[in-house]
MDAnalysis code that builds the backbone (N, CA, C; Angstrom):
import MDAnalysis as mda
import numpy as np

u = mda.Universe.empty(552, n_residues=184, atom_resindex=np.repeat(np.arange(184), 3), trajectory=True)
u.add_TopologyAttr("name", ["N", "CA", "C"] * 184)
u.add_TopologyAttr("resid", np.arange(1, 185))
u.add_TopologyAttr("resname", ["MET", "LEU", "LEU", "ALA", "VAL", "VAL", "SER", "ASP", "ILE", "ALA", "ALA", "GLN", "GLY", "ARG", "ARG", "VAL", "ARG", "GLY", "ALA", "SER", "ARG", "VAL", "GLU", "TRP", "GLU", "HIS", "HIS", "ALA", "GLY", "GLY", "ASP", "SER", "THR", "MET", "HIS", "ILE", "THR", "SER", "LEU", "PRO", "VAL", "TYR", "VAL", "PHE", "ASN", "ARG", "LYS", "ALA", "ASP", "LEU", "ARG", "ARG", "TYR", "GLN", "LYS", "MET", "ILE", "ARG", "ALA", "VAL", "LYS", "LYS", "VAL", "TYR", "PRO", "LEU", "ALA", "VAL", "GLU", "ALA", "SER", "ARG", "ARG", "MET", "GLU", "ASN", "LEU", "ASP", "THR", "LYS", "LEU", "ASP", "SER", "LEU", "GLY", "ARG", "ARG", "LYS", "ASP", "ARG", "ARG", "GLN", "TYR", "THR", "ARG", "GLU", "LEU", "GLU", "LYS", "ALA", "LEU", "LYS", "GLU", "GLU", "LEU", "SER", "PRO", "VAL", "LEU", "LEU", "ARG", "MET", "THR", "ARG", "PHE", "GLU", "GLY", "ARG", "ILE", "LEU", "LEU", "LYS", "LEU", "ILE", "ASP", "ARG", "GLU", "THR", "ASP", "HIS", "THR", "ALA", "PHE", "MET", "ILE", "ILE", "LYS", "GLU", "PHE", "ARG", "SER", "GLY", "PHE", "THR", "ALA", "GLY", "PHE", "TRP", "GLN", "LEU", "VAL", "ALA", "LYS", "ILE", "PHE", "GLY", "ASN", "ASP", "LEU", "LYS", "LEU", "SER", "TYR", "ASP", "PRO", "ASP", "GLY", "ASP", "ASP", "ALA", "VAL", "LEU", "GLU", "GLN", "ILE", "VAL", "LEU", "TYR", "TYR", "LYS", "ALA", "GLY", "LEU", "LEU"])
u.atoms.positions = np.array([
    [22.318, 32.338, -2.717],
    [23.649, 31.900, -3.086],
    [24.522, 31.734, -1.849],
    [24.452, 32.691, -0.928],
    [25.254, 32.627, 0.288],
    [24.897, 31.400, 1.106],
    [23.601, 31.091, 1.218],
    [23.168, 29.924, 1.978],
    [23.727, 28.647, 1.372],
    [23.810, 28.581, 0.054],
    [24.352, 27.397, -0.611],
    [25.828, 27.232, -0.284],
    [26.590, 28.320, -0.277],
    [28.017, 28.262, 0.046],
    [28.213, 27.842, 1.495],
    [27.443, 28.440, 2.406],
    [27.548, 28.101, 3.827],
    [27.154, 26.648, 4.045],
    [26.106, 26.185, 3.381],
    [25.672, 24.801, 3.577],
    [26.711, 23.826, 3.030],
    [27.381, 24.165, 1.919],
    [28.439, 23.305, 1.391],
    [29.596, 23.205, 2.376],
    [29.975, 24.325, 2.955],
    [31.072, 24.341, 3.932],
    [30.673, 23.546, 5.167],
    [29.451, 23.759, 5.667],
    [29.000, 23.059, 6.863],
    [28.862, 21.565, 6.611],
    [28.443, 21.180, 5.406],
    [28.288, 19.762, 5.076],
    [29.633, 19.047, 5.068],
    [30.694, 19.764, 4.756],
    [32.018, 19.178, 4.732],
    [32.610, 19.064, 6.138],
    [31.909, 19.589, 7.141],
    [32.390, 19.502, 8.519],
    [33.368, 20.594, 8.898],
    [33.585, 21.562, 8.035],
    [34.498, 22.657, 8.351],
    [33.770, 23.739, 9.113],
    [34.536, 24.589, 9.754],
    [33.964, 25.715, 10.494],
    [33.419, 26.756, 9.526],
    [32.356, 27.405, 9.928],
    [31.781, 28.495, 9.150],
    [32.242, 29.783, 9.801],
    [32.953, 30.615, 9.060],
    [33.496, 31.855, 9.616],
    [32.353, 32.763, 10.048],
    [32.450, 33.257, 11.279],
    [31.436, 34.147, 11.811],
    [30.300, 33.431, 12.511],
    [30.344, 32.099, 12.553],
    [29.292, 31.333, 13.222],
    [29.896, 30.581, 14.397],
    [29.214, 30.597, 15.513],
    [29.700, 29.842, 16.656],
    [29.187, 28.410, 16.623],
    [28.059, 28.191, 15.926],
    [27.506, 26.841, 15.858],
    [26.658, 26.700, 14.597],
    [26.794, 25.577, 13.928],
    [25.975, 25.263, 12.761],
    [25.368, 23.891, 13.006],
    [24.040, 23.818, 12.935],
    [23.355, 22.543, 13.153],
    [22.342, 22.314, 12.042],
    [22.126, 21.063, 11.746],
    [21.123, 20.678, 10.755],
    [19.942, 20.049, 11.476],
    [18.749, 20.421, 11.062],
    [17.536, 19.811, 11.589],
    [16.893, 19.046, 10.430],
    [16.698, 17.747, 10.620],
    [16.138, 16.905, 9.568],
    [14.646, 16.717, 9.806],
    [13.846, 16.951, 8.787],
    [12.394, 16.853, 8.881],
    [11.920, 15.507, 8.310],
    [10.667, 15.190, 8.534],
    [10.110, 13.887, 8.160],
    [10.122, 13.653, 6.648],
    [9.884, 14.641, 5.858],
    [9.798, 14.463, 4.409],
    [11.142, 14.406, 3.708],
    [12.230, 14.319, 4.442],
    [13.551, 14.296, 3.837],
    [14.173, 15.674, 3.706],
    [13.405, 16.705, 4.044],
    [13.954, 18.060, 4.010],
    [14.822, 18.293, 5.245],
    [15.694, 19.264, 5.144],
    [16.514, 19.633, 6.296],
    [16.670, 21.148, 6.320],
    [16.840, 21.648, 7.518],
    [17.006, 23.083, 7.733],
    [18.300, 23.309, 8.502],
    [19.061, 24.282, 8.064],
    [20.299, 24.608, 8.749],
    [20.065, 25.766, 9.705],
    [20.545, 25.612, 10.951],
    [20.450, 26.664, 11.957],
    [21.863, 27.167, 12.238],
    [22.058, 28.462, 12.041],
    [23.371, 29.070, 12.253],
    [23.262, 30.022, 13.434],
    [24.119, 29.809, 14.435],
    [24.221, 30.738, 15.547],
    [25.433, 31.610, 15.270],
    [25.201, 32.875, 15.038],
    [26.308, 33.754, 14.661],
    [26.974, 34.338, 15.896],
    [28.226, 34.686, 15.724],
    [28.980, 35.340, 16.783],
    [28.484, 36.774, 16.926],
    [28.639, 37.363, 18.118],
    [28.185, 38.747, 18.271],
    [28.990, 39.700, 17.392],
    [28.335, 40.705, 16.910],
    [28.965, 41.720, 16.073],
    [28.954, 43.019, 16.860],
    [30.130, 43.602, 17.020],
    [30.230, 44.858, 17.748],
    [30.011, 46.018, 16.790],
    [29.206, 46.968, 17.218],
    [28.960, 48.171, 16.445],
    [29.460, 49.337, 17.291],
    [30.334, 50.137, 16.721],
    [30.928, 51.239, 17.462],
    [30.340, 52.550, 16.964],
    [29.889, 53.360, 17.897],
    [29.320, 54.661, 17.549],
    [30.403, 55.685, 17.244],
    [31.540, 55.514, 17.886],
    [32.628, 56.480, 17.706],
    [33.857, 55.775, 17.161],
    [34.631, 56.484, 16.389],
    [35.868, 55.912, 15.845],
    [36.877, 55.617, 16.950],
    [36.834, 56.398, 18.016],
    [37.765, 56.181, 19.122],
    [37.527, 54.812, 19.771],
    [36.266, 54.404, 19.884],
    [35.959, 53.093, 20.454],
    [36.471, 51.974, 19.549],
    [36.303, 52.139, 18.256],
    [36.809, 51.151, 17.305],
    [38.325, 51.055, 17.376],
    [39.001, 52.190, 17.460],
    [40.466, 52.185, 17.566],
    [40.919, 51.503, 18.856],
    [40.225, 51.745, 19.952],
    [40.560, 51.115, 21.229],
    [40.394, 49.594, 21.133],
    [39.324, 49.167, 20.478],
    [39.068, 47.734, 20.288],
    [40.164, 47.110, 19.419],
    [40.522, 47.775, 18.333],
    [41.571, 47.263, 17.455],
    [42.923, 47.233, 18.170],
    [43.170, 48.206, 19.024],
    [44.406, 48.240, 19.804],
    [44.466, 47.036, 20.743],
    [43.318, 46.685, 21.340],
    [43.275, 45.541, 22.232],
    [43.497, 44.243, 21.449],
    [42.965, 44.167, 20.245],
    [43.180, 42.983, 19.406],
    [44.664, 42.819, 19.100],
    [45.328, 43.918, 18.716],
    [46.776, 43.848, 18.433],
    [47.556, 43.422, 19.661],
    [47.165, 43.932, 20.831],
    [47.862, 43.577, 22.070],
    [47.672, 42.099, 22.394],
    [46.466, 41.588, 22.228],
    [46.208, 40.171, 22.516],
    [47.014, 39.294, 21.566],
    [47.056, 39.651, 20.303],
    [47.837, 38.873, 19.336],
    [49.308, 38.831, 19.725],
    [49.793, 39.897, 20.312],
    [51.208, 39.980, 20.665],
    [51.526, 39.250, 21.970],
    [50.653, 39.387, 22.987],
    [51.022, 38.895, 24.311],
    [50.358, 37.589, 24.725],
    [49.295, 37.155, 24.052],
    [48.639, 35.916, 24.472],
    [49.577, 34.709, 24.401],
    [50.391, 34.552, 23.346],
    [51.336, 33.426, 23.353],
    [52.299, 33.466, 24.547],
    [52.671, 34.648, 24.999],
    [53.536, 34.758, 26.174],
    [52.820, 34.279, 27.433],
    [51.543, 34.598, 27.559],
    [50.777, 34.164, 28.728],
    [50.612, 32.648, 28.745],
    [50.379, 32.055, 27.586],
    [50.253, 30.596, 27.498],
    [51.584, 29.941, 27.852],
    [52.663, 30.517, 27.348],
    [53.997, 29.991, 27.661],
    [54.292, 30.125, 29.153],
    [53.885, 31.213, 29.764],
    [54.080, 31.392, 31.204],
    [53.324, 30.327, 31.983],
    [52.130, 30.022, 31.564],
    [51.334, 28.985, 32.225],
    [52.014, 27.624, 32.109],
    [52.496, 27.319, 30.919],
    [53.172, 26.039, 30.707],
    [54.431, 25.924, 31.549],
    [55.200, 26.993, 31.571],
    [56.443, 26.972, 32.354],
    [56.170, 26.903, 33.852],
    [55.096, 27.525, 34.290],
    [54.769, 27.472, 35.708],
    [54.391, 26.049, 36.124],
    [53.669, 25.334, 35.277],
    [53.345, 23.931, 35.571],
    [54.606, 23.087, 35.633],
    [55.521, 23.301, 34.683],
    [56.782, 22.560, 34.687],
    [57.602, 22.888, 35.930],
    [57.586, 24.147, 36.330],
    [58.338, 24.564, 37.510],
    [57.771, 23.912, 38.764],
    [56.461, 23.836, 38.858],
    [55.845, 23.188, 40.025],
    [56.287, 21.734, 40.148],
    [56.273, 21.011, 39.034],
    [56.676, 19.602, 39.094],
    [58.163, 19.467, 39.415],
    [58.980, 20.353, 38.861],
    [60.425, 20.293, 39.130],
    [60.720, 20.613, 40.594],
    [60.046, 21.636, 41.131],
    [60.291, 22.000, 42.531],
    [59.818, 20.919, 43.491],
    [58.775, 20.201, 43.119],
    [58.310, 19.091, 43.960],
    [59.333, 17.970, 44.008],
    [60.076, 17.796, 42.926],
    [61.076, 16.730, 42.894],
    [62.342, 17.108, 43.663],
    [62.600, 18.404, 43.800],
    [63.776, 18.838, 44.575],
    [63.446, 18.749, 46.053],
    [64.355, 18.220, 46.816],
    [64.070, 17.982, 48.231],
    [64.279, 19.190, 49.123],
    [65.496, 19.676, 49.151],
    [65.819, 20.721, 50.122],
    [65.381, 22.102, 49.644],
    [65.093, 22.953, 50.606],
    [64.672, 24.327, 50.302],
    [65.787, 25.088, 49.584],
    [67.015, 24.818, 49.996],
    [68.173, 25.479, 49.387],
    [68.278, 25.135, 47.902],
    [68.034, 23.881, 47.547],
    [68.082, 23.462, 46.147],
    [66.974, 24.132, 45.337],
    [65.791, 24.248, 45.945],
    [64.671, 24.891, 45.250],
    [64.971, 26.368, 44.993],
    [65.512, 27.070, 45.984],
    [65.846, 28.487, 45.822],
    [66.909, 28.673, 44.753],
    [67.926, 27.812, 44.749],
    [68.982, 27.912, 43.750],
    [68.413, 27.674, 42.352],
    [67.540, 26.690, 42.226],
    [66.936, 26.398, 40.923],
    [66.083, 27.572, 40.438],
    [65.276, 28.172, 41.316],
    [64.430, 29.291, 40.898],
    [65.266, 30.505, 40.509],
    [66.373, 30.732, 41.189],
    [67.239, 31.863, 40.816],
    [67.899, 31.644, 39.459],
    [68.340, 30.421, 39.202],
    [68.926, 30.117, 37.896],
    [67.888, 30.269, 36.789],
    [66.679, 29.802, 37.054],
    [65.603, 29.911, 36.084],
    [65.233, 31.368, 35.847],
    [65.204, 32.162, 36.905],
    [64.894, 33.585, 36.763],
    [65.940, 34.284, 35.901],
    [67.194, 33.950, 36.108],
    [68.273, 34.554, 35.324],
    [68.129, 34.190, 33.845],
    [67.824, 32.927, 33.569],
    [67.648, 32.482, 32.174],
    [66.431, 33.162, 31.544],
    [65.351, 33.300, 32.310],
    [64.149, 33.954, 31.788],
    [64.393, 35.428, 31.493],
    [65.158, 36.096, 32.354],
    [65.477, 37.507, 32.114],
    [66.238, 37.677, 30.812],
    [67.218, 36.804, 30.582],
    [67.988, 36.893, 29.345],
    [67.123, 36.621, 28.124],
    [66.196, 35.672, 28.256],
    [65.362, 35.289, 27.117],
    [64.255, 36.298, 26.833],
    [63.588, 36.802, 27.876],
    [62.388, 37.616, 27.690],
    [62.604, 39.126, 27.783],
    [63.723, 39.571, 28.291],
    [63.947, 41.010, 28.424],
    [63.807, 41.771, 27.112],
    [64.389, 41.283, 25.999],
    [64.207, 42.031, 24.747],
    [62.739, 42.154, 24.331],
    [61.960, 41.116, 24.557],
    [60.541, 41.149, 24.189],
    [59.780, 42.104, 25.098],
    [60.024, 42.009, 26.386],
    [59.292, 42.826, 27.353],
    [59.653, 44.303, 27.257],
    [60.881, 44.599, 26.893],
    [61.294, 45.997, 26.793],
    [60.643, 46.704, 25.604],
    [60.216, 45.944, 24.594],
    [59.561, 46.543, 23.433],
    [58.048, 46.658, 23.614],
    [57.534, 46.282, 24.760],
    [56.095, 46.358, 25.009],
    [55.697, 47.730, 25.519],
    [54.472, 48.112, 25.185],
    [53.910, 49.336, 25.745],
    [53.301, 49.019, 27.103],
    [52.946, 50.045, 27.851],
    [52.295, 49.824, 29.149],
    [50.958, 49.115, 28.967],
    [50.240, 49.480, 27.921],
    [48.955, 48.846, 27.663],
    [49.130, 47.351, 27.394],
    [50.108, 46.995, 26.564],
    [50.371, 45.581, 26.293],
    [50.805, 44.850, 27.559],
    [51.584, 45.526, 28.407],
    [51.981, 44.935, 29.680],
    [50.784, 44.677, 30.581],
    [49.853, 45.605, 30.597],
    [48.639, 45.434, 31.406],
    [47.815, 44.256, 30.888],
    [47.701, 44.140, 29.573],
    [46.981, 43.013, 28.979],
    [47.706, 41.701, 29.305],
    [49.027, 41.704, 29.237],
    [49.805, 40.510, 29.564],
    [49.560, 40.077, 31.009],
    [49.559, 41.030, 31.936],
    [49.322, 40.697, 33.347],
    [47.935, 40.082, 33.538],
    [46.941, 40.626, 32.857],
    [45.590, 40.069, 32.970],
    [45.512, 38.679, 32.350],
    [46.177, 38.477, 31.221],
    [46.136, 37.171, 30.569],
    [46.930, 36.125, 31.342],
    [47.987, 36.535, 32.021],
    [48.711, 35.596, 32.889],
    [47.789, 35.142, 34.011],
    [47.035, 36.075, 34.581],
    [46.070, 35.699, 35.619],
    [45.003, 34.772, 35.038],
    [44.579, 35.022, 33.815],
    [43.566, 34.174, 33.167],
    [44.090, 32.756, 32.971],
    [45.325, 32.627, 32.526],
    [45.878, 31.318, 32.191],
    [46.361, 30.535, 33.410],
    [46.838, 31.222, 34.439],
    [47.418, 30.527, 35.585],
    [46.544, 30.551, 36.835],
    [45.507, 31.370, 36.846],
    [44.660, 31.581, 38.032],
    [45.430, 32.180, 39.203],
    [46.538, 32.849, 38.905],
    [47.340, 33.552, 39.916],
    [47.765, 34.894, 39.322],
    [47.698, 35.942, 40.122],
    [48.204, 37.226, 39.650],
    [49.730, 37.151, 39.596],
    [50.341, 38.061, 38.860],
    [51.802, 38.083, 38.758],
    [52.429, 38.298, 40.138],
    [51.782, 39.116, 40.963],
    [52.283, 39.353, 42.314],
    [52.312, 38.046, 43.117],
    [51.236, 37.266, 43.032],
    [51.171, 35.996, 43.773],
    [52.224, 35.010, 43.273],
    [52.480, 35.010, 41.961],
    [53.481, 34.101, 41.402],
    [54.864, 34.452, 41.917],
    [55.205, 35.737, 41.894],
    [56.517, 36.165, 42.389],
    [56.644, 35.865, 43.874],
    [55.585, 36.127, 44.620],
    [55.604, 35.873, 46.068],
    [55.782, 34.390, 46.363],
    [55.143, 33.534, 45.574],
    [55.226, 32.091, 45.801],
    [56.612, 31.539, 45.489],
    [57.199, 31.993, 44.378],
    [58.463, 31.403, 43.945],
    [59.695, 32.144, 44.449],
    [59.564, 33.391, 44.820],
    [60.705, 34.127, 45.354],
    [60.448, 34.465, 46.815],
    [59.859, 35.624, 47.079],
    [59.529, 36.004, 48.450],
    [58.574, 37.183, 48.421],
    [57.997, 37.472, 49.561],
    [57.090, 38.606, 49.657],
    [57.821, 39.925, 49.453],
    [59.066, 40.005, 49.916],
    [59.847, 41.228, 49.751],
    [60.123, 41.489, 48.268],
    [60.515, 40.439, 47.544],
    [60.796, 40.576, 46.118],
    [59.531, 40.962, 45.362],
    [58.422, 40.342, 45.730],
    [57.152, 40.672, 45.081],
    [56.780, 42.126, 45.350],
    [56.997, 42.588, 46.576],
    [56.722, 43.984, 46.915],
    [57.605, 44.946, 46.136],
    [58.874, 44.569, 45.966],
    [59.796, 45.409, 45.198],
    [59.321, 45.555, 43.761],
    [58.978, 44.427, 43.118],
    [58.550, 44.483, 41.719],
    [57.189, 45.154, 41.568],
    [56.360, 45.045, 42.587],
    [55.078, 45.762, 42.567],
    [55.334, 47.272, 42.595],
    [56.298, 47.714, 43.404],
    [56.654, 49.131, 43.471],
    [57.189, 49.612, 42.126],
    [58.048, 48.818, 41.496],
    [58.583, 49.181, 40.185],
    [57.448, 49.268, 39.160],
    [56.541, 48.311, 39.199],
    [55.411, 48.325, 38.265],
    [54.541, 49.555, 38.494],
    [54.300, 49.915, 39.747],
    [53.487, 51.097, 40.050],
    [54.148, 52.374, 39.542],
    [55.475, 52.446, 39.648],
    [56.197, 53.621, 39.168],
    [55.980, 53.794, 37.669],
    [55.945, 52.677, 36.941],
    [55.771, 52.730, 35.490],
    [54.314, 52.616, 35.051],
    [53.378, 52.769, 35.982],
    [51.969, 52.850, 35.627],
    [51.256, 51.523, 35.472],
    [51.751, 50.458, 36.064],
    [51.092, 49.160, 36.000],
    [50.861, 48.624, 37.408],
    [50.299, 47.444, 37.498],
    [49.973, 46.849, 38.787],
    [50.083, 45.336, 38.663],
    [50.977, 44.709, 39.426],
    [51.157, 43.266, 39.367],
    [49.988, 42.516, 39.991],
    [49.147, 43.221, 40.722],
    [48.008, 42.584, 41.381],
    [46.737, 42.639, 40.527],
    [46.885, 43.014, 39.241],
    [45.726, 43.053, 38.353],
    [45.113, 41.667, 38.241],
    [43.818, 41.598, 38.460],
    [43.142, 40.314, 38.320],
    [42.258, 40.351, 37.081],
    [41.923, 39.189, 36.616],
    [41.152, 39.034, 35.384],
    [39.702, 38.744, 35.744],
    [38.784, 39.554, 35.217],
    [37.358, 39.397, 35.484],
    [36.628, 39.234, 34.150],
    [36.457, 37.980, 33.669],
    [35.878, 37.783, 32.336],
    [34.417, 38.197, 32.229],
    [33.707, 38.283, 33.334],
    [32.292, 38.659, 33.290],
    [32.063, 40.135, 33.554],
    [33.086, 40.831, 34.026],
    [32.929, 42.245, 34.362],
    [33.733, 43.145, 33.451],
    [34.782, 43.732, 34.001],
    [35.594, 44.707, 33.280],
    [36.289, 44.134, 32.048],
    [36.579, 42.844, 32.070],
    [37.366, 42.248, 30.992],
    [36.523, 41.394, 30.048],
    [35.247, 41.697, 29.921],
    [34.373, 40.913, 29.040],
    [34.797, 41.041, 27.575],
    [35.162, 42.235, 27.154],
    [35.597, 42.434, 25.768],
    [36.923, 41.711, 25.533],
    [37.817, 41.781, 26.511],
    [39.094, 41.078, 26.402],
    [38.868, 39.573, 26.311],
    [37.953, 39.048, 27.089],
    [37.635, 37.618, 27.032],
    [37.115, 37.236, 25.646],
    [36.265, 38.064, 25.079],
    [35.725, 37.790, 23.746],
    [36.840, 37.795, 22.701],
    [37.754, 38.739, 22.809],
    [38.877, 38.802, 21.869],
    [39.753, 37.562, 22.007],
    [40.003, 37.123, 23.240],
    [40.819, 35.923, 23.459],
    [40.136, 34.694, 22.870],
    [38.829, 34.595, 23.055],
    [38.108, 33.455, 22.484],
    [38.177, 33.470, 20.958],
    [38.040, 34.646, 20.348],
    [38.181, 34.757, 18.898],
    [39.598, 34.359, 18.460],
    [40.596, 34.799, 19.220],
    [41.990, 34.493, 18.890],
    [42.235, 32.984, 18.960],
    [41.745, 32.351, 20.020],
    [41.930, 30.918, 20.182],
    [41.194, 30.123, 19.106],
    [40.066, 30.666, 18.633],
    [39.297, 29.990, 17.585],
    [39.878, 30.226, 16.196],
    [40.871, 31.107, 16.099],
    [41.499, 31.382, 14.813],
    [40.724, 32.381, 13.965],
    [39.859, 33.166, 14.591],
    [39.061, 34.134, 13.853],
    [39.730, 35.500, 13.738],
    [40.841, 35.695, 14.416],
    [41.548, 36.975, 14.338],
    [42.869, 36.815, 13.591],
])
């Protein structure tokens, strides 16, 4: 019965929940076989591991849209700064933008936990290919970046956190892929 439901869904061209790929193989006699490649299933031996995984899912759901928005705004900022000629105009524009961003994002950022902040920093690196420290250093100055790095260290975070999808952040990468696919 389950195979019939899955085959009906796949025949309509819709996604099959829990499958990364569905393919049909057609045989000479008119028969066909469906091949389903399923997504990995995590099995947790301890409840603490499951809770940690669920906590990461909640954090990604909360902060991933912010990381995507940061990436989009950074691209827009690059094009705008290229159009401005003088260094003085660029500095004035970045300061005005920083002030507007503080007013807009401060309420959201103040309600975040340290863990969510750490996930946000990693996802910003994932989306922009620059750590938060490098972004601040590029658009403001090395002194300002150092100041904010010190503040982050005091509160238990690190602006120089980099994203390693094949190493330490493999589970985070999998959660992000599930989120982007609409499976979470």
